[in-house]
Phi, psi and omega in degrees: 000129178278170186292328181294316178303314182288340183257336186300317181292309183294326177298318181290326176292319177298315178294324171294319176299313177296324177293316178299313180298326180296314182301313181294323177292329173296316178296324180289316177297322178296312178301315183299321178296317175302315180295318180295319177296315176304314178301316181290322176297316175306316186285323173299320177289326176297315177300314179298316179297318176301316179297311187291325179291320180297321172300310183298318179295321179296332177277000000 
């Protein structure tokens, strides 16, 4: 068995694992950013509503 054959399979396994974990991590991060943006928009809308309702009640 040559050195390339003995190192090739473990090296390929490591490379595939690292590549796959990077793809998964990227997808999770992107999804989390979307959730945060939705939350921020909802919070902003609630604050605007509260401000406008306060003005309405004051009038």
